[in-house]
PDB file of N, CA, C and O in Angstrom:
ATOM      1  N   MET A   1      14.214  17.438  -4.398  1.00  0.00           N
ATOM      2  CA  MET A   1      12.849  16.939  -4.285  1.00  0.00           C
ATOM      3  C   MET A   1      12.862  15.718  -3.384  1.00  0.00           C
ATOM      4  O   MET A   1      13.781  14.902  -3.443  1.00  0.00           O
ATOM      5  N   SER A   2      11.853  15.598  -2.564  1.00  0.00           N
ATOM      6  CA  SER A   2      11.792  14.426  -1.694  1.00  0.00           C
ATOM      7  C   SER A   2      10.543  13.606  -2.007  1.00  0.00           C
ATOM      8  O   SER A   2       9.579  14.084  -2.604  1.00  0.00           O
ATOM      9  N   LYS A   3      10.607  12.380  -1.585  1.00  0.00           N
ATOM     10  CA  LYS A   3       9.495  11.441  -1.739  1.00  0.00           C
ATOM     11  C   LYS A   3       9.144  10.928  -0.350  1.00  0.00           C
ATOM     12  O   LYS A   3       9.943  11.021   0.582  1.00  0.00           O
ATOM     13  N   LEU A   4       7.957  10.396  -0.229  1.00  0.00           N
ATOM     14  CA  LEU A   4       7.517   9.769   1.007  1.00  0.00           C
ATOM     15  C   LEU A   4       7.508   8.261   0.820  1.00  0.00           C
ATOM     16  O   LEU A   4       7.102   7.759  -0.228  1.00  0.00           O
ATOM     17  N   VAL A   5       7.953   7.549   1.833  1.00  0.00           N
ATOM     18  CA  VAL A   5       7.824   6.101   1.869  1.00  0.00           C
ATOM     19  C   VAL A   5       6.762   5.803   2.923  1.00  0.00           C
ATOM     20  O   VAL A   5       6.920   6.124   4.101  1.00  0.00           O
ATOM     21  N   VAL A   6       5.688   5.189   2.472  1.00  0.00           N
ATOM     22  CA  VAL A   6       4.549   4.918   3.351  1.00  0.00           C
ATOM     23  C   VAL A   6       4.358   3.410   3.452  1.00  0.00           C
ATOM     24  O   VAL A   6       4.114   2.738   2.450  1.00  0.00           O
ATOM     25  N   ARG A   7       4.472   2.884   4.670  1.00  0.00           N
ATOM     26  CA  ARG A   7       4.235   1.466   4.912  1.00  0.00           C
ATOM     27  C   ARG A   7       2.795   1.305   5.383  1.00  0.00           C
ATOM     28  O   ARG A   7       2.361   1.937   6.347  1.00  0.00           O
ATOM     29  N   VAL A   8       2.060   0.436   4.672  1.00  0.00           N
ATOM     30  CA  VAL A   8       0.635   0.235   4.949  1.00  0.00           C
ATOM     31  C   VAL A   8       0.377  -1.247   5.203  1.00  0.00           C
ATOM     32  O   VAL A   8       0.812  -2.105   4.435  1.00  0.00           O
ATOM     33  N   LYS A   9      -0.333  -1.535   6.284  1.00  0.00           N
ATOM     34  CA  LYS A   9      -0.780  -2.898   6.568  1.00  0.00           C
ATOM     35  C   LYS A   9      -2.199  -3.027   6.035  1.00  0.00           C
ATOM     36  O   LYS A   9      -3.086  -2.252   6.394  1.00  0.00           O
ATOM     37  N   ILE A  10      -2.399  -4.018   5.174  1.00  0.00           N
ATOM     38  CA  ILE A  10      -3.701  -4.217   4.530  1.00  0.00           C
ATOM     39  C   ILE A  10      -4.299  -5.525   5.018  1.00  0.00           C
ATOM     40  O   ILE A  10      -3.682  -6.584   4.907  1.00  0.00           O
ATOM     41  N   LEU A  11      -5.507  -5.437   5.560  1.00  0.00           N
ATOM     42  CA  LEU A  11      -6.236  -6.618   6.009  1.00  0.00           C
ATOM     43  C   LEU A  11      -7.221  -7.040   4.925  1.00  0.00           C
ATOM     44  O   LEU A  11      -7.831  -6.186   4.281  1.00  0.00           O
ATOM     45  N   PRO A  12      -7.385  -8.340   4.717  1.00  0.00           N
ATOM     46  CA  PRO A  12      -8.299  -8.805   3.672  1.00  0.00           C
ATOM     47  C   PRO A  12      -9.754  -8.523   4.027  1.00  0.00           C
ATOM     48  O   PRO A  12     -10.106  -8.363   5.196  1.00  0.00           O
ATOM     49  N   PHE A  13     -10.588  -8.467   2.997  1.00  0.00           N
ATOM     50  CA  PHE A  13     -12.017  -8.221   3.178  1.00  0.00           C
ATOM     51  C   PHE A  13     -12.663  -9.342   3.990  1.00  0.00           C
ATOM     52  O   PHE A  13     -13.481  -9.086   4.874  1.00  0.00           O
ATOM     53  N   ASP A  14     -12.291 -10.590   3.683  1.00  0.00           N
ATOM     54  CA  ASP A  14     -12.794 -11.740   4.438  1.00  0.00           C
ATOM     55  C   ASP A  14     -11.761 -12.863   4.368  1.00  0.00           C
ATOM     56  O   ASP A  14     -10.718 -12.717   3.729  1.00  0.00           O
ATOM     57  N   ALA A  15     -12.053 -13.972   5.022  1.00  0.00           N
ATOM     58  CA  ALA A  15     -11.094 -15.078   5.111  1.00  0.00           C
ATOM     59  C   ALA A  15     -10.825 -15.739   3.765  1.00  0.00           C
ATOM     60  O   ALA A  15      -9.785 -16.374   3.590  1.00  0.00           O
ATOM     61  N   GLU A  16     -11.740 -15.600   2.815  1.00  0.00           N
ATOM     62  CA  GLU A  16     -11.574 -16.225   1.503  1.00  0.00           C
ATOM     63  C   GLU A  16     -10.844 -15.325   0.501  1.00  0.00           C
ATOM     64  O   GLU A  16     -10.589 -15.752  -0.625  1.00  0.00           O
ATOM     65  N   THR A  17     -10.511 -14.115   0.879  1.00  0.00           N
ATOM     66  CA  THR A  17      -9.845 -13.184  -0.030  1.00  0.00           C
ATOM     67  C   THR A  17      -8.464 -13.705  -0.399  1.00  0.00           C
ATOM     68  O   THR A  17      -7.679 -14.077   0.474  1.00  0.00           O
ATOM     69  N   ASN A  18      -8.172 -13.731  -1.687  1.00  0.00           N
ATOM     70  CA  ASN A  18      -6.877 -14.166  -2.194  1.00  0.00           C
ATOM     71  C   ASN A  18      -5.922 -12.965  -2.177  1.00  0.00           C
ATOM     72  O   ASN A  18      -6.034 -12.069  -3.013  1.00  0.00           O
ATOM     73  N   LEU A  19      -4.996 -12.953  -1.234  1.00  0.00           N
ATOM     74  CA  LEU A  19      -4.087 -11.809  -1.093  1.00  0.00           C
ATOM     75  C   LEU A  19      -3.105 -11.692  -2.253  1.00  0.00           C
ATOM     76  O   LEU A  19      -2.611 -10.599  -2.529  1.00  0.00           O
ATOM     77  N   ASP A  20      -2.814 -12.793  -2.936  1.00  0.00           N
ATOM     78  CA  ASP A  20      -1.957 -12.713  -4.124  1.00  0.00           C
ATOM     79  C   ASP A  20      -2.656 -11.899  -5.215  1.00  0.00           C
ATOM     80  O   ASP A  20      -2.020 -11.107  -5.911  1.00  0.00           O
ATOM     81  N   GLU A  21      -3.962 -12.101  -5.358  1.00  0.00           N
ATOM     82  CA  GLU A  21      -4.731 -11.334  -6.341  1.00  0.00           C
ATOM     83  C   GLU A  21      -4.827  -9.863  -5.937  1.00  0.00           C
ATOM     84  O   GLU A  21      -4.754  -8.978  -6.790  1.00  0.00           O
ATOM     85  N   VAL A  22      -4.989  -9.603  -4.656  1.00  0.00           N
ATOM     86  CA  VAL A  22      -5.025  -8.222  -4.167  1.00  0.00           C
ATOM     87  C   VAL A  22      -3.693  -7.542  -4.460  1.00  0.00           C
ATOM     88  O   VAL A  22      -3.665  -6.393  -4.904  1.00  0.00           O
ATOM     89  N   SER A  23      -2.594  -8.240  -4.216  1.00  0.00           N
ATOM     90  CA  SER A  23      -1.261  -7.702  -4.477  1.00  0.00           C
ATOM     91  C   SER A  23      -1.070  -7.375  -5.955  1.00  0.00           C
ATOM     92  O   SER A  23      -0.540  -6.318  -6.295  1.00  0.00           O
ATOM     93  N   LYS A  24      -1.501  -8.279  -6.831  1.00  0.00           N
ATOM     94  CA  LYS A  24      -1.408  -8.035  -8.285  1.00  0.00           C
ATOM     95  C   LYS A  24      -2.245  -6.830  -8.679  1.00  0.00           C
ATOM     96  O   LYS A  24      -1.807  -5.994  -9.470  1.00  0.00           O
ATOM     97  N   SER A  25      -3.440  -6.741  -8.134  1.00  0.00           N
ATOM     98  CA  SER A  25      -4.325  -5.623  -8.446  1.00  0.00           C
ATOM     99  C   SER A  25      -3.712  -4.297  -8.008  1.00  0.00           C
ATOM    100  O   SER A  25      -3.786  -3.306  -8.733  1.00  0.00           O
ATOM    101  N   LEU A  26      -3.109  -4.281  -6.824  1.00  0.00           N
ATOM    102  CA  LEU A  26      -2.466  -3.056  -6.339  1.00  0.00           C
ATOM    103  C   LEU A  26      -1.340  -2.614  -7.268  1.00  0.00           C
ATOM    104  O   LEU A  26      -1.228  -1.434  -7.600  1.00  0.00           O
ATOM    105  N   SER A  27      -0.516  -3.561  -7.681  1.00  0.00           N
ATOM    106  CA  SER A  27       0.635  -3.197  -8.520  1.00  0.00           C
ATOM    107  C   SER A  27       0.214  -2.763  -9.924  1.00  0.00           C
ATOM    108  O   SER A  27       0.887  -1.935 -10.538  1.00  0.00           O
ATOM    109  N   LYS A  28      -0.884  -3.307 -10.438  1.00  0.00           N
ATOM    110  CA  LYS A  28      -1.334  -2.967 -11.786  1.00  0.00           C
ATOM    111  C   LYS A  28      -2.076  -1.641 -11.858  1.00  0.00           C
ATOM    112  O   LYS A  28      -2.076  -0.982 -12.898  1.00  0.00           O
ATOM    113  N   THR A  29      -2.715  -1.242 -10.747  1.00  0.00           N
ATOM    114  CA  THR A  29      -3.592  -0.074 -10.801  1.00  0.00           C
ATOM    115  C   THR A  29      -3.133   1.088  -9.933  1.00  0.00           C
ATOM    116  O   THR A  29      -3.906   2.009  -9.674  1.00  0.00           O
ATOM    117  N   VAL A  30      -1.885   1.055  -9.481  1.00  0.00           N
ATOM    118  CA  VAL A  30      -1.385   2.125  -8.610  1.00  0.00           C
ATOM    119  C   VAL A  30      -1.481   3.470  -9.346  1.00  0.00           C
ATOM    120  O   VAL A  30      -1.078   3.567 -10.506  1.00  0.00           O
ATOM    121  N   PRO A  31      -2.006   4.495  -8.690  1.00  0.00           N
ATOM    122  CA  PRO A  31      -2.190   5.796  -9.341  1.00  0.00           C
ATOM    123  C   PRO A  31      -0.873   6.463  -9.733  1.00  0.00           C
ATOM    124  O   PRO A  31       0.190   6.125  -9.212  1.00  0.00           O
ATOM    125  N   SER A  32      -0.964   7.400 -10.646  1.00  0.00           N
ATOM    126  CA  SER A  32       0.229   8.143 -11.052  1.00  0.00           C
ATOM    127  C   SER A  32       0.737   8.978  -9.879  1.00  0.00           C
ATOM    128  O   SER A  32      -0.038   9.422  -9.032  1.00  0.00           O
ATOM    129  N   GLY A  33       2.040   9.181  -9.846  1.00  0.00           N
ATOM    130  CA  GLY A  33       2.645   9.933  -8.750  1.00  0.00           C
ATOM    131  C   GLY A  33       3.045   9.067  -7.584  1.00  0.00           C
ATOM    132  O   GLY A  33       3.573   9.563  -6.588  1.00  0.00           O
ATOM    133  N   MET A  34       2.794   7.749  -7.699  1.00  0.00           N
ATOM    134  CA  MET A  34       3.200   6.836  -6.638  1.00  0.00           C
ATOM    135  C   MET A  34       3.562   5.494  -7.244  1.00  0.00           C
ATOM    136  O   MET A  34       3.183   5.180  -8.373  1.00  0.00           O
ATOM    137  N   GLU A  35       4.303   4.707  -6.472  1.00  0.00           N
ATOM    138  CA  GLU A  35       4.643   3.358  -6.911  1.00  0.00           C
ATOM    139  C   GLU A  35       4.583   2.400  -5.728  1.00  0.00           C
ATOM    140  O   GLU A  35       4.799   2.780  -4.578  1.00  0.00           O
ATOM    141  N   LEU A  36       4.285   1.158  -6.048  1.00  0.00           N
ATOM    142  CA  LEU A  36       4.292   0.103  -5.047  1.00  0.00           C
ATOM    143  C   LEU A  36       5.695  -0.470  -5.043  1.00  0.00           C
ATOM    144  O   LEU A  36       6.112  -1.106  -6.011  1.00  0.00           O
ATOM    145  N   ASN A  37       6.423  -0.251  -3.965  1.00  0.00           N
ATOM    146  CA  ASN A  37       7.835  -0.620  -3.900  1.00  0.00           C
ATOM    147  C   ASN A  37       8.051  -2.033  -3.372  1.00  0.00           C
ATOM    148  O   ASN A  37       8.951  -2.729  -3.842  1.00  0.00           O
ATOM    149  N   ALA A  38       7.248  -2.470  -2.410  1.00  0.00           N
ATOM    150  CA  ALA A  38       7.419  -3.797  -1.817  1.00  0.00           C
ATOM    151  C   ALA A  38       6.102  -4.304  -1.260  1.00  0.00           C
ATOM    152  O   ALA A  38       5.264  -3.537  -0.786  1.00  0.00           O
ATOM    153  N   VAL A  39       5.942  -5.637  -1.332  1.00  0.00           N
ATOM    154  CA  VAL A  39       4.756  -6.293  -0.774  1.00  0.00           C
ATOM    155  C   VAL A  39       5.209  -7.584  -0.112  1.00  0.00           C
ATOM    156  O   VAL A  39       5.991  -8.340  -0.688  1.00  0.00           O
ATOM    157  N   SER A  40       4.724  -7.836   1.085  1.00  0.00           N
ATOM    158  CA  SER A  40       4.996  -9.121   1.734  1.00  0.00           C
ATOM    159  C   SER A  40       3.756  -9.562   2.500  1.00  0.00           C
ATOM    160  O   SER A  40       2.973  -8.741   2.977  1.00  0.00           O
ATOM    161  N   LYS A  41       3.597 -10.871   2.608  1.00  0.00           N
ATOM    162  CA  LYS A  41       2.505 -11.445   3.391  1.00  0.00           C
ATOM    163  C   LYS A  41       2.999 -11.622   4.814  1.00  0.00           C
ATOM    164  O   LYS A  41       4.103 -12.116   5.045  1.00  0.00           O
ATOM    165  N   GLU A  42       2.176 -11.218   5.762  1.00  0.00           N
ATOM    166  CA  GLU A  42       2.517 -11.338   7.175  1.00  0.00           C
ATOM    167  C   GLU A  42       1.439 -12.174   7.869  1.00  0.00           C
ATOM    168  O   GLU A  42       0.250 -11.901   7.703  1.00  0.00           O
ATOM    169  N   PRO A  43       1.836 -13.187   8.641  1.00  0.00           N
ATOM    170  CA  PRO A  43       0.823 -13.979   9.367  1.00  0.00           C
ATOM    171  C   PRO A  43       0.175 -13.156  10.471  1.00  0.00           C
ATOM    172  O   PRO A  43       0.842 -12.382  11.159  1.00  0.00           O
ATOM    173  N   MET A  44      -1.134 -13.333  10.630  1.00  0.00           N
ATOM    174  CA  MET A  44      -1.868 -12.648  11.700  1.00  0.00           C
ATOM    175  C   MET A  44      -2.220 -13.662  12.784  1.00  0.00           C
ATOM    176  O   MET A  44      -1.614 -13.667  13.855  1.00  0.00           O
ATOM    177  N   ALA A  45      -3.198 -14.519  12.505  1.00  0.00           N
ATOM    178  CA  ALA A  45      -3.623 -15.539  13.463  1.00  0.00           C
ATOM    179  C   ALA A  45      -4.529 -16.546  12.761  1.00  0.00           C
ATOM    180  O   ALA A  45      -5.210 -16.214  11.791  1.00  0.00           O
ATOM    181  N   PHE A  46      -4.527 -17.766  13.259  1.00  0.00           N
ATOM    182  CA  PHE A  46      -5.435 -18.807  12.771  1.00  0.00           C
ATOM    183  C   PHE A  46      -5.348 -19.013  11.260  1.00  0.00           C
ATOM    184  O   PHE A  46      -6.364 -19.259  10.610  1.00  0.00           O
ATOM    185  N   GLY A  47      -4.158 -18.916  10.702  1.00  0.00           N
ATOM    186  CA  GLY A  47      -3.971 -19.128   9.274  1.00  0.00           C
ATOM    187  C   GLY A  47      -4.332 -17.936   8.406  1.00  0.00           C
ATOM    188  O   GLY A  47      -4.310 -18.041   7.180  1.00  0.00           O
ATOM    189  N   LEU A  48      -4.662 -16.811   9.011  1.00  0.00           N
ATOM    190  CA  LEU A  48      -4.986 -15.603   8.250  1.00  0.00           C
ATOM    191  C   LEU A  48      -3.729 -14.756   8.059  1.00  0.00           C
ATOM    192  O   LEU A  48      -2.837 -14.739   8.906  1.00  0.00           O
ATOM    193  N   TYR A  49      -3.682 -14.060   6.933  1.00  0.00           N
ATOM    194  CA  TYR A  49      -2.535 -13.225   6.601  1.00  0.00           C
ATOM    195  C   TYR A  49      -2.989 -11.803   6.282  1.00  0.00           C
ATOM    196  O   TYR A  49      -4.152 -11.558   5.962  1.00  0.00           O
ATOM    197  N   SER A  50      -2.048 -10.886   6.378  1.00  0.00           N
ATOM    198  CA  SER A  50      -2.257  -9.510   5.932  1.00  0.00           C
ATOM    199  C   SER A  50      -1.135  -9.189   4.948  1.00  0.00           C
ATOM    200  O   SER A  50      -0.166  -9.939   4.834  1.00  0.00           O
ATOM    201  N   LEU A  51      -1.271  -8.085   4.248  1.00  0.00           N
ATOM    202  CA  LEU A  51      -0.215  -7.609   3.366  1.00  0.00           C
ATOM    203  C   LEU A  51       0.481  -6.433   4.025  1.00  0.00           C
ATOM    204  O   LEU A  51      -0.171  -5.552   4.585  1.00  0.00           O
ATOM    205  N   LEU A  52       1.792  -6.418   3.958  1.00  0.00           N
ATOM    206  CA  LEU A  52       2.574  -5.277   4.398  1.00  0.00           C
ATOM    207  C   LEU A  52       3.175  -4.671   3.136  1.00  0.00           C
ATOM    208  O   LEU A  52       3.982  -5.307   2.459  1.00  0.00           O
ATOM    209  N   THR A  53       2.782  -3.444   2.823  1.00  0.00           N
ATOM    210  CA  THR A  53       3.171  -2.821   1.554  1.00  0.00           C
ATOM    211  C   THR A  53       3.937  -1.535   1.798  1.00  0.00           C
ATOM    212  O   THR A  53       3.702  -0.827   2.777  1.00  0.00           O
ATOM    213  N   ASP A  54       4.854  -1.247   0.895  1.00  0.00           N
ATOM    214  CA  ASP A  54       5.586   0.017   0.906  1.00  0.00           C
ATOM    215  C   ASP A  54       5.254   0.770  -0.376  1.00  0.00           C
ATOM    216  O   ASP A  54       5.517   0.286  -1.477  1.00  0.00           O
ATOM    217  N   PHE A  55       4.678   1.950  -0.225  1.00  0.00           N
ATOM    218  CA  PHE A  55       4.379   2.823  -1.350  1.00  0.00           C
ATOM    219  C   PHE A  55       5.337   4.005  -1.323  1.00  0.00           C
ATOM    220  O   PHE A  55       5.683   4.512  -0.256  1.00  0.00           O
ATOM    221  N   ILE A  56       5.758   4.436  -2.497  1.00  0.00           N
ATOM    222  CA  ILE A  56       6.571   5.642  -2.610  1.00  0.00           C
ATOM    223  C   ILE A  56       5.709   6.693  -3.291  1.00  0.00           C
ATOM    224  O   ILE A  56       5.214   6.491  -4.399  1.00  0.00           O
ATOM    225  N   LEU A  57       5.538   7.826  -2.600  1.00  0.00           N
ATOM    226  CA  LEU A  57       4.672   8.904  -3.074  1.00  0.00           C
ATOM    227  C   LEU A  57       5.478  10.170  -3.284  1.00  0.00           C
ATOM    228  O   LEU A  57       6.495  10.390  -2.627  1.00  0.00           O
ATOM    229  N   ASP A  58       5.015  11.002  -4.208  1.00  0.00           N
ATOM    230  CA  ASP A  58       5.558  12.351  -4.301  1.00  0.00           C
ATOM    231  C   ASP A  58       5.187  13.090  -3.022  1.00  0.00           C
ATOM    232  O   ASP A  58       4.092  12.915  -2.486  1.00  0.00           O
ATOM    233  N   ASP A  59       6.101  13.909  -2.544  1.00  0.00           N
ATOM    234  CA  ASP A  59       5.831  14.689  -1.337  1.00  0.00           C
ATOM    235  C   ASP A  59       5.094  15.965  -1.738  1.00  0.00           C
ATOM    236  O   ASP A  59       5.659  17.059  -1.752  1.00  0.00           O
ATOM    237  N   SER A  60       3.822  15.787  -2.061  1.00  0.00           N
ATOM    238  CA  SER A  60       3.001  16.929  -2.452  1.00  0.00           C
ATOM    239  C   SER A  60       1.620  16.793  -1.826  1.00  0.00           C
ATOM    240  O   SER A  60       1.214  15.712  -1.401  1.00  0.00           O
ATOM    241  N   GLU A  61       0.932  17.881  -1.783  1.00  0.00           N
ATOM    242  CA  GLU A  61      -0.375  17.918  -1.132  1.00  0.00           C
ATOM    243  C   GLU A  61      -1.361  16.980  -1.819  1.00  0.00           C
ATOM    244  O   GLU A  61      -1.440  16.928  -3.046  1.00  0.00           O
ATOM    245  N   GLY A  62      -2.104  16.247  -1.012  1.00  0.00           N
ATOM    246  CA  GLY A  62      -3.162  15.390  -1.520  1.00  0.00           C
ATOM    247  C   GLY A  62      -2.752  13.969  -1.850  1.00  0.00           C
ATOM    248  O   GLY A  62      -3.610  13.146  -2.166  1.00  0.00           O
ATOM    249  N   GLN A  63      -1.460  13.654  -1.786  1.00  0.00           N
ATOM    250  CA  GLN A  63      -1.020  12.311  -2.154  1.00  0.00           C
ATOM    251  C   GLN A  63      -1.499  11.243  -1.165  1.00  0.00           C
ATOM    252  O   GLN A  63      -1.865  10.144  -1.580  1.00  0.00           O
ATOM    253  N   MET A  64      -1.501  11.550   0.122  1.00  0.00           N
ATOM    254  CA  MET A  64      -1.989  10.571   1.100  1.00  0.00           C
ATOM    255  C   MET A  64      -3.479  10.311   0.905  1.00  0.00           C
ATOM    256  O   MET A  64      -3.927   9.168   0.999  1.00  0.00           O
ATOM    257  N   ASP A  65      -4.243  11.355   0.637  1.00  0.00           N
ATOM    258  CA  ASP A  65      -5.674  11.175   0.369  1.00  0.00           C
ATOM    259  C   ASP A  65      -5.876  10.301  -0.863  1.00  0.00           C
ATOM    260  O   ASP A  65      -6.750   9.434  -0.879  1.00  0.00           O
ATOM    261  N   LYS A  66      -5.068  10.529  -1.890  1.00  0.00           N
ATOM    262  CA  LYS A  66      -5.140   9.751  -3.123  1.00  0.00           C
ATOM    263  C   LYS A  66      -4.830   8.276  -2.841  1.00  0.00           C
ATOM    264  O   LYS A  66      -5.502   7.387  -3.363  1.00  0.00           O
ATOM    265  N   LEU A  67      -3.813   8.022  -2.017  1.00  0.00           N
ATOM    266  CA  LEU A  67      -3.459   6.648  -1.658  1.00  0.00           C
ATOM    267  C   LEU A  67      -4.592   5.989  -0.873  1.00  0.00           C
ATOM    268  O   LEU A  67      -4.956   4.846  -1.152  1.00  0.00           O
ATOM    269  N   GLU A  68      -5.146   6.694   0.095  1.00  0.00           N
ATOM    270  CA  GLU A  68      -6.233   6.132   0.904  1.00  0.00           C
ATOM    271  C   GLU A  68      -7.469   5.848   0.058  1.00  0.00           C
ATOM    272  O   GLU A  68      -8.122   4.823   0.251  1.00  0.00           O
ATOM    273  N   ASP A  69      -7.797   6.733  -0.869  1.00  0.00           N
ATOM    274  CA  ASP A  69      -8.928   6.490  -1.767  1.00  0.00           C
ATOM    275  C   ASP A  69      -8.684   5.252  -2.623  1.00  0.00           C
ATOM    276  O   ASP A  69      -9.573   4.419  -2.798  1.00  0.00           O
ATOM    277  N   PHE A  70      -7.466   5.145  -3.154  1.00  0.00           N
ATOM    278  CA  PHE A  70      -7.083   4.000  -3.982  1.00  0.00           C
ATOM    279  C   PHE A  70      -7.224   2.691  -3.215  1.00  0.00           C
ATOM    280  O   PHE A  70      -7.805   1.731  -3.722  1.00  0.00           O
ATOM    281  N   LEU A  71      -6.699   2.649  -2.006  1.00  0.00           N
ATOM    282  CA  LEU A  71      -6.769   1.423  -1.206  1.00  0.00           C
ATOM    283  C   LEU A  71      -8.208   1.084  -0.833  1.00  0.00           C
ATOM    284  O   LEU A  71      -8.600  -0.083  -0.857  1.00  0.00           O
ATOM    285  N   GLY A  72      -8.992   2.100  -0.489  1.00  0.00           N
ATOM    286  CA  GLY A  72     -10.383   1.875  -0.112  1.00  0.00           C
ATOM    287  C   GLY A  72     -11.233   1.331  -1.240  1.00  0.00           C
ATOM    288  O   GLY A  72     -12.234   0.661  -0.992  1.00  0.00           O
ATOM    289  N   LYS A  73     -10.851   1.608  -2.477  1.00  0.00           N
ATOM    290  CA  LYS A  73     -11.616   1.161  -3.641  1.00  0.00           C
ATOM    291  C   LYS A  73     -11.091  -0.139  -4.246  1.00  0.00           C
ATOM    292  O   LYS A  73     -11.705  -0.685  -5.163  1.00  0.00           O
ATOM    293  N   THR A  74      -9.970  -0.635  -3.747  1.00  0.00           N
ATOM    294  CA  THR A  74      -9.385  -1.858  -4.288  1.00  0.00           C
ATOM    295  C   THR A  74     -10.140  -3.072  -3.767  1.00  0.00           C
ATOM    296  O   THR A  74     -10.312  -3.242  -2.560  1.00  0.00           O
ATOM    297  N   GLN A  75     -10.589  -3.919  -4.699  1.00  0.00           N
ATOM    298  CA  GLN A  75     -11.359  -5.100  -4.330  1.00  0.00           C
ATOM    299  C   GLN A  75     -10.499  -6.045  -3.501  1.00  0.00           C
ATOM    300  O   GLN A  75      -9.342  -6.300  -3.838  1.00  0.00           O
ATOM    301  N   GLY A  76     -11.062  -6.559  -2.423  1.00  0.00           N
ATOM    302  CA  GLY A  76     -10.366  -7.485  -1.552  1.00  0.00           C
ATOM    303  C   GLY A  76      -9.747  -6.832  -0.332  1.00  0.00           C
ATOM    304  O   GLY A  76      -9.347  -7.517   0.609  1.00  0.00           O
ATOM    305  N   VAL A  77      -9.668  -5.502  -0.345  1.00  0.00           N
ATOM    306  CA  VAL A  77      -9.116  -4.779   0.801  1.00  0.00           C
ATOM    307  C   VAL A  77     -10.241  -4.526   1.794  1.00  0.00           C
ATOM    308  O   VAL A  77     -11.225  -3.856   1.479  1.00  0.00           O
ATOM    309  N   GLY A  78     -10.082  -5.072   3.001  1.00  0.00           N
ATOM    310  CA  GLY A  78     -11.087  -4.862   4.039  1.00  0.00           C
ATOM    311  C   GLY A  78     -10.786  -3.606   4.832  1.00  0.00           C
ATOM    312  O   GLY A  78     -11.603  -2.687   4.889  1.00  0.00           O
ATOM    313  N   GLN A  79      -9.619  -3.568   5.439  1.00  0.00           N
ATOM    314  CA  GLN A  79      -9.166  -2.420   6.216  1.00  0.00           C
ATOM    315  C   GLN A  79      -7.695  -2.207   5.913  1.00  0.00           C
ATOM    316  O   GLN A  79      -7.007  -3.111   5.438  1.00  0.00           O
ATOM    317  N   PHE A  80      -7.223  -1.005   6.192  1.00  0.00           N
ATOM    318  CA  PHE A  80      -5.799  -0.736   6.043  1.00  0.00           C
ATOM    319  C   PHE A  80      -5.387   0.272   7.103  1.00  0.00           C
ATOM    320  O   PHE A  80      -6.195   1.055   7.601  1.00  0.00           O
ATOM    321  N   GLU A  81      -4.101   0.224   7.430  1.00  0.00           N
ATOM    322  CA  GLU A  81      -3.555   1.099   8.457  1.00  0.00           C
ATOM    323  C   GLU A  81      -2.169   1.556   8.026  1.00  0.00           C
ATOM    324  O   GLU A  81      -1.330   0.740   7.645  1.00  0.00           O
ATOM    325  N   VAL A  82      -1.933   2.854   8.086  1.00  0.00           N
ATOM    326  CA  VAL A  82      -0.601   3.379   7.819  1.00  0.00           C
ATOM    327  C   VAL A  82       0.252   3.068   9.045  1.00  0.00           C
ATOM    328  O   VAL A  82      -0.030   3.534  10.148  1.00  0.00           O
ATOM    329  N   VAL A  83       1.297   2.275   8.834  1.00  0.00           N
ATOM    330  CA  VAL A  83       2.154   1.846   9.933  1.00  0.00           C
ATOM    331  C   VAL A  83       3.263   2.866  10.170  1.00  0.00           C
ATOM    332  O   VAL A  83       3.501   3.277  11.305  1.00  0.00           O
ATOM    333  N   THR A  84       3.932   3.269   9.112  1.00  0.00           N
ATOM    334  CA  THR A  84       4.986   4.283   9.211  1.00  0.00           C
ATOM    335  C   THR A  84       4.995   5.137   7.957  1.00  0.00           C
ATOM    336  O   THR A  84       4.509   4.740   6.898  1.00  0.00           O
ATOM    337  N   MET A  85       5.564   6.324   8.113  1.00  0.00           N
ATOM    338  CA  MET A  85       5.746   7.224   6.979  1.00  0.00           C
ATOM    339  C   MET A  85       7.057   7.972   7.215  1.00  0.00           C
ATOM    340  O   MET A  85       7.308   8.467   8.314  1.00  0.00           O
ATOM    341  N   SER A  86       7.882   8.049   6.188  1.00  0.00           N
ATOM    342  CA  SER A  86       9.135   8.785   6.320  1.00  0.00           C
ATOM    343  C   SER A  86       9.494   9.424   4.985  1.00  0.00           C
ATOM    344  O   SER A  86       8.955   9.063   3.939  1.00  0.00           O
ATOM    345  N   ARG A  87      10.404  10.369   5.043  1.00  0.00           N
ATOM    346  CA  ARG A  87      10.872  11.031   3.827  1.00  0.00           C
ATOM    347  C   ARG A  87      12.063  10.286   3.278  1.00  0.00           C
ATOM    348  O   ARG A  87      12.870   9.726   4.019  1.00  0.00           O
ATOM    349  N   ARG A  88      12.155  10.291   1.969  1.00  0.00           N
ATOM    350  CA  ARG A  88      13.289   9.696   1.276  1.00  0.00           C
ATOM    351  C   ARG A  88      13.833  10.733   0.317  1.00  0.00           C
ATOM    352  O   ARG A  88      13.086  11.293  -0.486  1.00  0.00           O
ATOM    353  N   SER A  89      15.113  10.992   0.391  1.00  0.00           N
ATOM    354  CA  SER A  89      15.733  11.973  -0.501  1.00  0.00           C
ATOM    355  C   SER A  89      15.993  11.336  -1.853  1.00  0.00           C
ATOM    356  O   SER A  89      16.371  10.167  -1.938  1.00  0.00           O
ATOM    357  N   VAL A  90      15.789  12.103  -2.898  1.00  0.00           N
ATOM    358  CA  VAL A  90      16.047  11.651  -4.248  1.00  0.00           C
ATOM    359  C   VAL A  90      17.143  12.520  -4.826  1.00  0.00           C
ATOM    360  O   VAL A  90      17.055  13.748  -4.801  1.00  0.00           O
ATOM    361  N   GLN A  91      18.168  11.884  -5.342  1.00  0.00           N
ATOM    362  CA  GLN A  91      19.265  12.648  -5.938  1.00  0.00           C
ATOM    363  C   GLN A  91      18.897  13.035  -7.351  1.00  0.00           C
ATOM    364  O   GLN A  91      18.393  12.215  -8.119  1.00  0.00           O
ATOM    365  N   ILE A  92      19.147  14.272  -7.691  1.00  0.00           N
ATOM    366  CA  ILE A  92      18.897  14.765  -9.043  1.00  0.00           C
ATOM    367  C   ILE A  92      20.178  14.609  -9.838  1.00  0.00           C
ATOM    368  O   ILE A  92      21.240  15.069  -9.418  1.00  0.00           O
ATOM    369  N   LYS A  93      20.079  13.968 -10.968  1.00  0.00           N
ATOM    370  CA  LYS A  93      21.272  13.717 -11.794  1.00  0.00           C
ATOM    371  C   LYS A  93      21.434  14.761 -12.857  1.00  0.00           C
ATOM    372  O   LYS A  93      22.382  14.704 -13.640  1.00  0.00           O
TER     373      LYS A  93
END
């Protein structure tokens, strides 16, 4: 079975958006079948930051749509962009 690793750049809704709160919200409400593996703040310009996140998804139909719906409904998320996507092999024990 394989999994997908999806790196997503998340831009805040506005300049006052607290990205730490957005990060906490993402980790607490991530849908089943996926996990938030990593989050980091990246500087953009003029003191503004974005989030760079790594999600691990099951490699099954509809998971990307589910992730996009989840991100679009998360408070504080203005825009998001899938930066990279790759397969990750999972060893069965």
